[in-house]
N, CA, C, O and the ligand as a Tripos MOL2 file, in Angstrom:
@<TRIPOS>MOLECULE
protein
  245   243    62     0     0
PROTEIN
NO_CHARGES

@<TRIPOS>ATOM
      1 N         109.1980   76.2480   99.8250 N.3       1 MET1
      2 CA        109.1740   76.8090   98.4920 C.3       1 MET1
      3 C         107.9150   77.6150   98.2560 C.2       1 MET1
      4 O         107.9040   78.5420   97.4460 O.2       1 MET1
      5 N         106.8370   77.2580   98.9760 N.am      2 LEU2
      6 CA        105.5620   77.9370   98.7470 C.3       2 LEU2
      7 C         105.6450   79.4050   99.1170 C.2       2 LEU2
      8 O         105.0260   80.2410   98.4600 O.2       2 LEU2
      9 N         106.4090   79.7380  100.1700 N.am      3 GLU3
     10 CA        106.4560   81.1330  100.6020 C.3       3 GLU3
     11 C         107.2420   82.0110   99.6410 C.2       3 GLU3
     12 O         107.1430   83.2360   99.7110 O.2       3 GLU3
     13 N         108.0240   81.4100   98.7400 N.am      4 ASN4
     14 CA        108.8160   82.1980   97.8060 C.3       4 ASN4
     15 C         108.0530   82.5930   96.5530 C.2       4 ASN4
     16 O         108.4780   83.5090   95.8490 O.2       4 ASN4
     17 N         106.9490   81.9400   96.2530 N.am      5 THR5
     18 CA        106.2990   82.1410   94.9510 C.3       5 THR5
     19 C         105.8020   83.5630   94.7750 C.2       5 THR5
     20 O         106.0120   84.1530   93.7150 O.2       5 THR5
     21 N         105.1470   84.1350   95.7850 N.am      6 ALA6
     22 CA        104.5920   85.4830   95.6210 C.3       6 ALA6
     23 C         105.7040   86.5060   95.4420 C.2       6 ALA6
     24 O         105.6490   87.3310   94.5300 O.2       6 ALA6
     25 N         106.7130   86.4560   96.3080 N.am      7 ALA7
     26 CA        107.8040   87.4260   96.2240 C.3       7 ALA7
     27 C         108.5770   87.2580   94.9240 C.2       7 ALA7
     28 O         108.9920   88.2470   94.3200 O.2       7 ALA7
     29 N         108.7700   86.0420   94.4940 N.am      8 THR8
     30 CA        109.5170   85.8100   93.2690 C.3       8 THR8
     31 C         108.7490   86.3050   92.0550 C.2       8 THR8
     32 O         109.3290   86.9290   91.1670 O.2       8 THR8
     33 N         107.4530   86.0350   92.0090 N.am      9 SER9
     34 CA        106.6930   86.4380   90.8300 C.3       9 SER9
     35 C         106.5300   87.9510   90.7830 C.2       9 SER9
     36 O         106.4820   88.5210   89.6930 O.2       9 SER9
     37 N         106.4430   88.6190   91.9280 N.am     10 ILE10
     38 CA        106.3340   90.0800   91.9250 C.3      10 ILE10
     39 C         107.7170   90.6980   91.7100 C.2      10 ILE10
     40 O         107.8880   91.5480   90.8360 O.2      10 ILE10
     41 N         108.6940   90.2770   92.4980 N.am     11 GLY11
     42 CA        110.0140   90.8780   92.4320 C.3      11 GLY11
     43 C         110.7670   90.5220   91.1680 C.2      11 GLY11
     44 O         111.6690   91.2590   90.7680 O.2      11 GLY11
     45 N         110.4290   89.4180   90.5280 N.am     12 GLY12
     46 CA        111.1570   88.9970   89.3480 C.3      12 GLY12
     47 C         111.0010   89.9390   88.1770 C.2      12 GLY12
     48 O         111.8810   89.9880   87.3180 O.2      12 GLY12
     49 N         109.9030   90.6980   88.1080 N.am     13 SER13
     50 CA        109.6720   91.5840   86.9740 C.3      13 SER13
     51 C         110.1190   93.0160   87.2600 C.2      13 SER13
     52 O         109.9600   93.8870   86.4050 O.2      13 SER13
     53 N         110.6720   93.2760   88.4400 N.am     14 LEU14
     54 CA        111.0810   94.6310   88.7990 C.3      14 LEU14
     55 C         112.6030   94.7520   88.7570 C.2      14 LEU14
     56 O         113.3240   93.8180   89.1070 O.2      14 LEU14
     57 N         113.0770   95.9220   88.3210 N.am     15 THR15
     58 CA        114.5070   96.1910   88.4190 C.3      15 THR15
     59 C         114.8200   96.5870   89.8540 C.2      15 THR15
     60 O         113.9140   96.8490   90.6450 O.2      15 THR15
     61 N         116.1090   96.6290   90.1870 N.am     16 SER16
     62 CA        116.4730   96.9990   91.5540 C.3      16 SER16
     63 C         116.0890   98.4470   91.8450 C.2      16 SER16
     64 O         115.7450   98.7860   92.9770 O.2      16 SER16
     65 N         116.1490   99.3170   90.8010 N.am     17 HIS17
     66 CA        115.7420  100.6970   91.0060 C.3      17 HIS17
     67 C         114.2660  100.7990   91.3180 C.2      17 HIS17
     68 O         113.8600  101.6130   92.1470 O.2      17 HIS17
     69 N         113.4580   99.9830   90.6660 N.am     18 GLN18
     70 CA        112.0250  100.0030   90.9330 C.3      18 GLN18
     71 C         111.7390   99.5010   92.3380 C.2      18 GLN18
     72 O         110.8410  100.0040   93.0130 O.2      18 GLN18
     73 N         112.5030   98.5070   92.7780 N.am     19 ARG19
     74 CA        112.3100   97.9960   94.1350 C.3      19 ARG19
     75 C         112.6650   99.0710   95.1650 C.2      19 ARG19
     76 O         111.9570   99.2450   96.1570 O.2      19 ARG19
     77 N         113.7560   99.7820   94.9250 N.am     20 ILE20
     78 CA        114.1610  100.8370   95.8600 C.3      20 ILE20
     79 C         113.1120  101.9470   95.8720 C.2      20 ILE20
     80 O         112.7640  102.4570   96.9360 O.2      20 ILE20
     81 N         112.6020  102.3280   94.6850 N.am     21 ALA21
     82 CA        111.5820  103.3680   94.6160 C.3      21 ALA21
     83 C         110.3250  102.9380   95.3550 C.2      21 ALA21
     84 O         109.7180  103.7420   96.0620 O.2      21 ALA21
     85 N         109.9260  101.6780   95.2010 N.am     22 ALA22
     86 CA        108.7370  101.1890   95.8960 C.3      22 ALA22
     87 C         108.9640  101.1960   97.4020 C.2      22 ALA22
     88 O         108.0670  101.5610   98.1620 O.2      22 ALA22
     89 N         110.1490  100.7980   97.8370 N.am     23 GLY23
     90 CA        110.4510  100.7930   99.2620 C.3      23 GLY23
     91 C         110.4640  102.1860   99.8530 C.2      23 GLY23
     92 O         109.9560  102.4040  100.9520 O.2      23 GLY23
     93 N         111.0510  103.1410   99.1180 N.am     24 LEU24
     94 CA        111.0910  104.5240   99.6030 C.3      24 LEU24
     95 C         109.6920  105.1150   99.6700 C.2      24 LEU24
     96 O         109.3600  105.8340  100.6130 O.2      24 LEU24
     97 N         108.8650  104.8110   98.6640 N.am     25 THR25
     98 CA        107.4940  105.3030   98.6720 C.3      25 THR25
     99 C         106.7400  104.7660   99.8790 C.2      25 THR25
    100 O         106.0290  105.5120  100.5530 O.2      25 THR25
    101 N         106.8920  103.4850  100.1510 N.am     26 ALA26
    102 CA        106.2170  102.8800  101.3010 C.3      26 ALA26
    103 C         106.7310  103.4830  102.5990 C.2      26 ALA26
    104 O         105.9510  103.7230  103.5210 O.2      26 ALA26
    105 N         108.0390  103.7320  102.6840 N.am     27 ALA27
    106 CA        108.6110  104.3060  103.8990 C.3      27 ALA27
    107 C         108.1030  105.7260  104.1280 C.2      27 ALA27
    108 O         107.7770  106.1030  105.2530 O.2      27 ALA27
    109 N         108.0380  106.5280  103.0280 N.am     28 LEU28
    110 CA        107.5350  107.8950  103.1570 C.3      28 LEU28
    111 C         106.0770  107.9040  103.5790 C.2      28 LEU28
    112 O         105.6670  108.7090  104.4150 O.2      28 LEU28
    113 N         105.2910  106.9980  102.9920 N.am     29 LEU29
    114 CA        103.8790  106.9060  103.3610 C.3      29 LEU29
    115 C         103.7380  106.5360  104.8360 C.2      29 LEU29
    116 O         102.8850  107.0760  105.5400 O.2      29 LEU29
    117 N         104.5800  105.6130  105.2950 N.am     30 GLY30
    118 CA        104.5420  105.2110  106.6900 C.3      30 GLY30
    119 C         104.9450  106.3400  107.6180 C.2      30 GLY30
    120 O         104.3320  106.5390  108.6670 O.2      30 GLY30
    121 N         105.9860  107.0890  107.2290 N.am     31 MET31
    122 CA        106.4100  108.2250  108.0470 C.3      31 MET31
    123 C         105.3100  109.2850  108.1080 C.2      31 MET31
    124 O         105.0790  109.8920  109.1550 O.2      31 MET31
    125 N         104.6330  109.5020  106.9720 N.am     32 PHE32
    126 CA        103.5260  110.4630  106.9640 C.3      32 PHE32
    127 C         102.4130  110.0010  107.8960 C.2      32 PHE32
    128 O         101.8320  110.8090  108.6200 O.2      32 PHE32
    129 N         102.1140  108.6930  107.8820 N.am     33 MET33
    130 CA        101.0590  108.1720  108.7650 C.3      33 MET33
    131 C         101.4480  108.3760  110.2260 C.2      33 MET33
    132 O         100.6110  108.7490  111.0470 O.2      33 MET33
    133 N         102.7290  108.1290  110.5540 N.am     34 LEU34
    134 CA        103.1450  108.2090  111.9520 C.3      34 LEU34
    135 C         103.2490  109.6450  112.4310 C.2      34 LEU34
    136 O         102.7870  109.9640  113.5270 O.2      34 LEU34
    137 N         103.8490  110.5210  111.6260 N.am     35 PHE35
    138 CA        104.1780  111.8610  112.1180 C.3      35 PHE35
    139 C         103.3090  112.9430  111.4820 C.2      35 PHE35
    140 O         102.7730  113.7890  112.1980 O.2      35 PHE35
    141 N         103.1570  112.9390  110.1700 N.am     36 GLY36
    142 CA        102.3690  113.9790  109.4970 C.3      36 GLY36
    143 C         100.9340  113.9880  109.9540 C.2      36 GLY36
    144 O         100.4050  115.0270  110.3490 O.2      36 GLY36
    145 N         100.3010  112.8290  109.9020 N.am     37 VAL37
    146 CA         98.9060  112.7440  110.3280 C.3      37 VAL37
    147 C          98.8130  112.8740  111.8460 C.2      37 VAL37
    148 O          97.8330  113.4120  112.3610 O.2      37 VAL37
    149 N          99.8090  112.3910  112.5560 N.am     38 GLY38
    150 CA         99.7840  112.4480  114.0160 C.3      38 GLY38
    151 C          99.7680  113.8630  114.5500 C.2      38 GLY38
    152 O          99.2290  114.1160  115.6270 O.2      38 GLY38
    153 N         100.3600  114.7990  113.8010 N.am     39 PHE39
    154 CA        100.3700  116.1970  114.2290 C.3      39 PHE39
    155 C          99.2920  117.0120  113.5360 C.2      39 PHE39
    156 O          99.3170  118.2410  113.6010 O.2      39 PHE39
    157 N          98.3400  116.3560  112.8700 N.am     40 ALA40
    158 CA         97.2730  117.0700  112.1580 C.3      40 ALA40
    159 C          96.3580  117.7700  113.1550 C.2      40 ALA40
    160 O          96.2360  117.3550  114.3070 O.2      40 ALA40
    161 N          95.7190  118.8340  112.6930 N.am     41 HIS41
    162 CA         94.8490  119.6020  113.5780 C.3      41 HIS41
    163 C          93.4870  118.9310  113.7760 C.2      41 HIS41
    164 O          92.8330  119.1300  114.7990 O.2      41 HIS41
    165 N          93.0690  118.1370  112.7910 N.am     42 SER42
    166 CA         91.7850  117.4420  112.9140 C.3      42 SER42
    167 C          91.8660  116.3950  114.0140 C.2      42 SER42
    168 O          92.7450  115.5340  113.9860 O.2      42 SER42
    169 N          90.9540  116.4600  114.9850 N.am     43 ASP43
    170 CA         90.9880  115.5140  116.0930 C.3      43 ASP43
    171 C          90.7500  114.0870  115.6280 C.2      43 ASP43
    172 O          91.3740  113.1530  116.1310 O.2      43 ASP43
    173 N          89.8390  113.9180  114.6580 N.am     44 VAL44
    174 CA         89.5220  112.5660  114.1830 C.3      44 VAL44
    175 C          90.7490  111.9360  113.5290 C.2      44 VAL44
    176 O          91.0990  110.7910  113.8150 O.2      44 VAL44
    177 N          91.4030  112.7030  112.6410 N.am     45 VAL45
    178 CA         92.5840  112.1760  111.9550 C.3      45 VAL45
    179 C          93.6980  111.9300  112.9620 C.2      45 VAL45
    180 O          94.3850  110.9100  112.9030 O.2      45 VAL45
    181 N          93.8710  112.8660  113.8810 N.am     46 HIS46
    182 CA         94.9210  112.7290  114.8890 C.3      46 HIS46
    183 C          94.6910  111.4940  115.7600 C.2      46 HIS46
    184 O          95.6140  110.7170  116.0070 O.2      46 HIS46
    185 N          93.4390  111.3210  116.2260 N.am     47 ASN47
    186 CA         93.1570  110.1810  117.0990 C.3      47 ASN47
    187 C          93.3110  108.8580  116.3650 C.2      47 ASN47
    188 O          93.7390  107.8640  116.9530 O.2      47 ASN47
    189 N          92.9660  108.8420  115.0830 N.am     48 THR48
    190 CA         93.1280  107.6170  114.3010 C.3      48 THR48
    191 C          94.5980  107.2450  114.2000 C.2      48 THR48
    192 O          94.9680  106.0910  114.4180 O.2      48 THR48
    193 N          95.4410  108.2250  113.8690 N.am     49 ALA49
    194 CA         96.8710  107.9530  113.7740 C.3      49 ALA49
    195 C          97.4210  107.5540  115.1390 C.2      49 ALA49
    196 O          98.2700  106.6690  115.2370 O.2      49 ALA49
    197 N          96.9320  108.2110  116.1980 N.am     50 HIS50
    198 CA         97.3830  107.9240  117.5490 C.3      50 HIS50
    199 C          97.0420  106.4870  117.9430 C.2      50 HIS50
    200 O          97.8810  105.7610  118.4770 O.2      50 HIS50
    201 N          95.7900  106.0870  117.6700 N.am     51 ASP51
    202 CA         95.3800  104.7280  118.0030 C.3      51 ASP51
    203 C          96.1670  103.7080  117.1910 C.2      51 ASP51
    204 O          96.5080  102.6380  117.6940 O.2      51 ASP51
    205 N          96.4540  104.0430  115.9310 N.am     52 THR52
    206 CA         97.2370  103.1290  115.0900 C.3      52 THR52
    207 C          98.6320  102.9600  115.6590 C.2      52 THR52
    208 O          99.1620  101.8500  115.6970 O.2      52 THR52
    209 N          99.2340  104.0690  116.1060 N.am     53 ARG53
    210 CA        100.5610  103.9910  116.7290 C.3      53 ARG53
    211 C         100.5380  103.0510  117.9240 C.2      53 ARG53
    212 O         101.4240  102.2110  118.0780 O.2      53 ARG53
    213 N          99.5050  103.1980  118.7830 N.am     54 HIS54
    214 CA         99.4420  102.3350  119.9560 C.3      54 HIS54
    215 C          99.1880  100.8850  119.5810 C.2      54 HIS54
    216 O          99.6810   99.9740  120.2460 O.2      54 HIS54
    217 N          98.4140  100.6630  118.5080 N.am     55 ALA55
    218 CA         98.1390   99.3050  118.0690 C.3      55 ALA55
    219 C          99.4290   98.5980  117.6760 C.2      55 ALA55
    220 O          99.5430   97.3810  117.8260 O.2      55 ALA55
    221 N         100.4060   99.3600  117.1710 N.am     56 PHE56
    222 CA        101.6980   98.7710  116.7870 C.3      56 PHE56
    223 C         102.7350   98.9540  117.8760 C.2      56 PHE56
    224 O         103.9280   98.7860  117.6270 O.2      56 PHE56
    225 N         102.2940   99.3010  119.0940 N.am     57 THR57
    226 CA        103.1450   99.4930  120.2700 C.3      57 THR57
    227 C         104.2790  100.4700  120.0060 C.2      57 THR57
    228 O         105.3860  100.3090  120.5210 O.2      57 THR57
    229 N         103.9870  101.5080  119.1790 N.am     58 PHE58
    230 CA        104.9680  102.5700  118.9370 C.3      58 PHE58
    231 C         104.9400  103.5130  120.1320 C.2      58 PHE58
    232 O         103.8760  104.0420  120.4520 O.2      58 PHE58
    233 N         106.0640  103.7460  120.8050 N.am     59 PRO59
    234 CA        106.0500  104.6070  121.9890 C.3      59 PRO59
    235 C         105.8220  106.0750  121.6250 C.2      59 PRO59
    236 O         106.5640  106.6380  120.8190 O.2      59 PRO59
    237 N         104.8090  106.6880  122.2120 N.am     60 CYS60
    238 CA        104.5680  108.0960  121.8840 C.3      60 CYS60
    239 C         104.3080  108.9340  123.1150 C.2      60 CYS60
    240 O         104.5220  110.1450  123.0690 O.2      60 CYS60
    241 N         103.8560  108.3500  124.2170 N.am     61 HIS61
    242 CA        103.7010  109.1310  125.4480 C.3      61 HIS61
    243 C         103.6450  108.2310  126.6530 C.2      61 HIS61
    244 O         103.5170  108.7140  127.7780 O.2      61 HIS61
    245 ZN         99.8120  107.7750  122.6360 Zn       62 ZN62
@<TRIPOS>BOND
     1     1     2 1
     2     2     3 1
     3     3     4 2
     4     3     5 am
     5     5     6 1
     6     6     7 1
     7     7     8 2
     8     7     9 am
     9     9    10 1
    10    10    11 1
    11    11    12 2
    12    11    13 am
    13    13    14 1
    14    14    15 1
    15    15    16 2
    16    15    17 am
    17    17    18 1
    18    18    19 1
    19    19    20 2
    20    19    21 am
    21    21    22 1
    22    22    23 1
    23    23    24 2
    24    23    25 am
    25    25    26 1
    26    26    27 1
    27    27    28 2
    28    27    29 am
    29    29    30 1
    30    30    31 1
    31    31    32 2
    32    31    33 am
    33    33    34 1
    34    34    35 1
    35    35    36 2
    36    35    37 am
    37    37    38 1
    38    38    39 1
    39    39    40 2
    40    39    41 am
    41    41    42 1
    42    42    43 1
    43    43    44 2
    44    43    45 am
    45    45    46 1
    46    46    47 1
    47    47    48 2
    48    47    49 am
    49    49    50 1
    50    50    51 1
    51    51    52 2
    52    51    53 am
    53    53    54 1
    54    54    55 1
    55    55    56 2
    56    55    57 am
    57    57    58 1
    58    58    59 1
    59    59    60 2
    60    59    61 am
    61    61    62 1
    62    62    63 1
    63    63    64 2
    64    63    65 am
    65    65    66 1
    66    66    67 1
    67    67    68 2
    68    67    69 am
    69    69    70 1
    70    70    71 1
    71    71    72 2
    72    71    73 am
    73    73    74 1
    74    74    75 1
    75    75    76 2
    76    75    77 am
    77    77    78 1
    78    78    79 1
    79    79    80 2
    80    79    81 am
    81    81    82 1
    82    82    83 1
    83    83    84 2
    84    83    85 am
    85    85    86 1
    86    86    87 1
    87    87    88 2
    88    87    89 am
    89    89    90 1
    90    90    91 1
    91    91    92 2
    92    91    93 am
    93    93    94 1
    94    94    95 1
    95    95    96 2
    96    95    97 am
    97    97    98 1
    98    98    99 1
    99    99   100 2
   100    99   101 am
   101   101   102 1
   102   102   103 1
   103   103   104 2
   104   103   105 am
   105   105   106 1
   106   106   107 1
   107   107   108 2
   108   107   109 am
   109   109   110 1
   110   110   111 1
   111   111   112 2
   112   111   113 am
   113   113   114 1
   114   114   115 1
   115   115   116 2
   116   115   117 am
   117   117   118 1
   118   118   119 1
   119   119   120 2
   120   119   121 am
   121   121   122 1
   122   122   123 1
   123   123   124 2
   124   123   125 am
   125   125   126 1
   126   126   127 1
   127   127   128 2
   128   127   129 am
   129   129   130 1
   130   130   131 1
   131   131   132 2
   132   131   133 am
   133   133   134 1
   134   134   135 1
   135   135   136 2
   136   135   137 am
   137   137   138 1
   138   138   139 1
   139   139   140 2
   140   139   141 am
   141   141   142 1
   142   142   143 1
   143   143   144 2
   144   143   145 am
   145   145   146 1
   146   146   147 1
   147   147   148 2
   148   147   149 am
   149   149   150 1
   150   150   151 1
   151   151   152 2
   152   151   153 am
   153   153   154 1
   154   154   155 1
   155   155   156 2
   156   155   157 am
   157   157   158 1
   158   158   159 1
   159   159   160 2
   160   159   161 am
   161   161   162 1
   162   162   163 1
   163   163   164 2
   164   163   165 am
   165   165   166 1
   166   166   167 1
   167   167   168 2
   168   167   169 am
   169   169   170 1
   170   170   171 1
   171   171   172 2
   172   171   173 am
   173   173   174 1
   174   174   175 1
   175   175   176 2
   176   175   177 am
   177   177   178 1
   178   178   179 1
   179   179   180 2
   180   179   181 am
   181   181   182 1
   182   182   183 1
   183   183   184 2
   184   183   185 am
   185   185   186 1
   186   186   187 1
   187   187   188 2
   188   187   189 am
   189   189   190 1
   190   190   191 1
   191   191   192 2
   192   191   193 am
   193   193   194 1
   194   194   195 1
   195   195   196 2
   196   195   197 am
   197   197   198 1
   198   198   199 1
   199   199   200 2
   200   199   201 am
   201   201   202 1
   202   202   203 1
   203   203   204 2
   204   203   205 am
   205   205   206 1
   206   206   207 1
   207   207   208 2
   208   207   209 am
   209   209   210 1
   210   210   211 1
   211   211   212 2
   212   211   213 am
   213   213   214 1
   214   214   215 1
   215   215   216 2
   216   215   217 am
   217   217   218 1
   218   218   219 1
   219   219   220 2
   220   219   221 am
   221   221   222 1
   222   222   223 1
   223   223   224 2
   224   223   225 am
   225   225   226 1
   226   226   227 1
   227   227   228 2
   228   227   229 am
   229   229   230 1
   230   230   231 1
   231   231   232 2
   232   231   233 am
   233   233   234 1
   234   234   235 1
   235   235   236 2
   236   235   237 am
   237   237   238 1
   238   238   239 1
   239   239   240 2
   240   239   241 am
   241   241   242 1
   242   242   243 1
   243   243   244 2
@<TRIPOS>SUBSTRUCTURE
     1 MET1         2 RESIDUE 1 A MET
     2 LEU2         6 RESIDUE 1 A LEU
     3 GLU3        10 RESIDUE 1 A GLU
     4 ASN4        14 RESIDUE 1 A ASN
     5 THR5        18 RESIDUE 1 A THR
     6 ALA6        22 RESIDUE 1 A ALA
     7 ALA7        26 RESIDUE 1 A ALA
     8 THR8        30 RESIDUE 1 A THR
     9 SER9        34 RESIDUE 1 A SER
    10 ILE10       38 RESIDUE 1 A ILE
    11 GLY11       42 RESIDUE 1 A GLY
    12 GLY12       46 RESIDUE 1 A GLY
    13 SER13       50 RESIDUE 1 A SER
    14 LEU14       54 RESIDUE 1 A LEU
    15 THR15       58 RESIDUE 1 A THR
    16 SER16       62 RESIDUE 1 A SER
    17 HIS17       66 RESIDUE 1 A HIS
    18 GLN18       70 RESIDUE 1 A GLN
    19 ARG19       74 RESIDUE 1 A ARG
    20 ILE20       78 RESIDUE 1 A ILE
    21 ALA21       82 RESIDUE 1 A ALA
    22 ALA22       86 RESIDUE 1 A ALA
    23 GLY23       90 RESIDUE 1 A GLY
    24 LEU24       94 RESIDUE 1 A LEU
    25 THR25       98 RESIDUE 1 A THR
    26 ALA26      102 RESIDUE 1 A ALA
    27 ALA27      106 RESIDUE 1 A ALA
    28 LEU28      110 RESIDUE 1 A LEU
    29 LEU29      114 RESIDUE 1 A LEU
    30 GLY30      118 RESIDUE 1 A GLY
    31 MET31      122 RESIDUE 1 A MET
    32 PHE32      126 RESIDUE 1 A PHE
    33 MET33      130 RESIDUE 1 A MET
    34 LEU34      134 RESIDUE 1 A LEU
    35 PHE35      138 RESIDUE 1 A PHE
    36 GLY36      142 RESIDUE 1 A GLY
    37 VAL37      146 RESIDUE 1 A VAL
    38 GLY38      150 RESIDUE 1 A GLY
    39 PHE39      154 RESIDUE 1 A PHE
    40 ALA40      158 RESIDUE 1 A ALA
    41 HIS41      162 RESIDUE 1 A HIS
    42 SER42      166 RESIDUE 1 A SER
    43 ASP43      170 RESIDUE 1 A ASP
    44 VAL44      174 RESIDUE 1 A VAL
    45 VAL45      178 RESIDUE 1 A VAL
    46 HIS46      182 RESIDUE 1 A HIS
    47 ASN47      186 RESIDUE 1 A ASN
    48 THR48      190 RESIDUE 1 A THR
    49 ALA49      194 RESIDUE 1 A ALA
    50 HIS50      198 RESIDUE 1 A HIS
    51 ASP51      202 RESIDUE 1 A ASP
    52 THR52      206 RESIDUE 1 A THR
    53 ARG53      210 RESIDUE 1 A ARG
    54 HIS54      214 RESIDUE 1 A HIS
    55 ALA55      218 RESIDUE 1 A ALA
    56 PHE56      222 RESIDUE 1 A PHE
    57 THR57      226 RESIDUE 1 A THR
    58 PHE58      230 RESIDUE 1 A PHE
    59 PRO59      234 RESIDUE 1 A PRO
    60 CYS60      238 RESIDUE 1 A CYS
    61 HIS61      242 RESIDUE 1 A HIS
    62 ZN62       245 GROUP 0 **** ****
């Protein structure tokens, strides 16, 4: 029961539309981190995204 308290107290005050919007926002942000930043021209930003991909064992090369 302890693991349900956080999700219940947060999710209980949201409508299903708000939950979907939050999920889509998180997904878009994640896609931007994986692909948008990964193809950035800045080497520092690119390497950071690249290292993050490898940290999550995302296949990239
Ligand atoms: Zn790589």
